C-alpha positions as CSV (number, residue, x, y, z in Angstrom):
1,M,-40.0,-3.2,-19.6
2,G,-36.6,-2.8,-18.1
3,E,-35.0,-3.9,-14.9
4,K,-33.1,-1.8,-12.5
5,T,-30.9,-2.8,-9.8
6,I,-31.0,-1.3,-6.4
7,L,-27.9,-1.7,-4.2
8,V,-29.0,-1.6,-0.4
9,C,-26.8,-1.3,2.5
10,D,-25.6,-4.6,4.1
11,T,-25.6,-3.3,7.5
12,C,-28.8,-1.6,8.0
13,G,-31.1,-2.1,4.6
14,K,-31.0,1.6,3.4
15,P,-30.2,2.4,-0.2
16,A,-26.2,2.0,-0.6
17,S,-24.1,5.1,-1.8
18,E,-20.7,3.4,-1.8
19,T,-19.4,-0.4,-2.6
20,V,-16.2,-0.8,-0.5
21,T,-13.6,-3.4,-0.8
22,I,-11.7,-4.8,2.2
23,K,-8.6,-6.7,1.9
24,V,-8.2,-9.2,5.2
25,A,-6.1,-12.2,5.2
26,R,-5.2,-12.7,1.7
27,G,-8.8,-12.2,1.0
28,N,-10.9,-9.4,-0.5
29,Y,-14.4,-8.7,0.5
30,V,-16.9,-6.5,-0.9
31,K,-19.7,-4.5,0.9
32,D,-22.5,-1.9,-0.2
33,L,-22.8,0.9,2.7
34,C,-24.7,3.5,3.2
35,S,-23.5,7.1,3.6
36,S,-23.6,6.9,7.4
37,H,-21.8,3.7,7.8
38,V,-19.0,4.8,5.2
39,T,-18.4,7.8,7.3
40,E,-18.2,5.4,10.3
41,L,-15.8,3.3,8.5
42,V,-13.4,6.2,7.2
43,A,-13.6,7.8,10.8
44,R,-11.2,5.3,12.1
45,A,-9.3,4.7,8.9
46,R,-5.8,6.2,7.8
47,K,-4.4,6.6,4.3
48,P,-1.6,3.8,3.5
49,R,1.6,5.6,2.5
50,R,3.9,4.9,-0.5
51,G,6.8,2.7,-0.6
52,R,8.2,0.4,2.1
53,P,7.4,1.2,6.1
54,K,10.4,2.6,7.9
55,A,12.3,0.1,9.9
56,V,11.4,0.5,13.9
57,V,14.8,-0.3,16.0
58,A,14.4,0.0,19.8
59,G,17.3,1.2,21.6
60,S,19.5,2.2,19.0
61,A,20.5,5.2,16.7
62,P,20.0,5.0,12.9
63,R,23.2,3.7,11.1
64,S,24.4,5.2,8.1
65,A,25.8,3.5,5.2
66,P,29.4,2.2,5.4
67,K,31.7,4.7,3.5
68,K,33.6,3.3,0.3
69,T,37.2,3.8,-0.2
70,A,39.2,4.0,-3.5
71,A,40.6,0.6,-2.8
72,R,37.4,-1.0,-2.4
73,K,35.8,0.5,-5.8
74,T,38.8,-0.8,-7.6
75,A,38.6,-4.3,-6.1
76,A,35.0,-4.8,-6.4
77,K,34.0,-6.9,-9.4
78,R,31.2,-5.4,-11.5
79,R,28.4,-7.9,-12.0
80,G,25.7,-7.7,-14.6
81,R,25.9,-6.2,-18.3
82,P,28.7,-4.4,-19.2
83,R,28.3,-0.6,-19.9
84,K,28.1,0.7,-23.5
85,K,31.2,2.1,-25.0
86,P,31.0,5.5,-26.2
87,A,31.0,5.8,-30.1
């Protein structure tokens, strides 16, 4: 005879519909939730954005990158691997 594993909601004890992973303070936590508790959790949540967050600077306008002049381009020493030469 086989065995069947039944997941129950960690909050109310009803059958769980989803398993949710929560990341808090360098730790990962897993909870099994029923559909009503999943909707409660998602109702106050937001989707993360890709990339780095935009810097917020209070009281100043955003600065543009400094303009490079021809003298700066030739005077700057190139770092890293040299470029390939055409064959």
